[in-house]
C-alpha angles and dihedrals in degrees: 000000000000091000090062090051089051090051092050090049091049091048090052091051092048092049092059099098093184093075134046111265108273124215105234116224121209092235089060089066104041115105124224090040112177089213088087088067094068097079089042091057089051090049090052091050093052099037099034108179094007090070129053112212088190094058090043090053091046088052090056092054092046090051092057099046091092093049088048091053089052091051092049097044103028088225126119136008115317094226100027134149093333090064095056120092090244092051093044090051090055091046090050090062089049090047093050096045093049100028097057092064096034089052094049090050089046092052090051095047093048088051092240089120107025094157091049088229094131110086120179107226119227095244089052093048093051094042091050092047094050092047088049099050098038093047088048090057090048095050093044090047089061096051107028123070094201095059113108100183097177100052131164089033098049140350092220120114108203091180099058108126092352083148128004121275089243092054090047092052090048091050091051094044096046094044087054092050093047092044092051091050093049093046095051091043090056091043094052092042090054093047095052096041098057 
């Protein structure tokens, strides 16, 4: 079932005559990829308490529920309505409303907030969810031929192969590494300069 979807995706990529024929990699087609978290880690490092990495991560999962259902059932477009900016905006609202509470519970369960004194404010939850869903569409628009980010206005995807998939993965990976380093450097600096 998922092999047929991969074949269809590869055929879509091959039919695009404006670009050299890419060699699709399995990782480029698997939903729930952790690679989306790299830019989120960088955002957390820069924005600190004004950004929730937990809500951002939850938004990534919510975004890929529709593609997962397509992979399971074999019905529909792999990156359908959820991977448009309209769909992503609606899913950002869902992600913020559910992710705020799920993230607060998650922080408690992971013992990162044992006193329950960290509360994710609503503006932070919504901001983080919108950054999560909209960046998800942008990143997937660059690497997936079936993403039509501007529906219902147009079916064109001006971002497709803006950079190579390999370069995109490196950007996400290295932004996560850099963001993690900056976040922990700030955390330790604050701890030792109290």
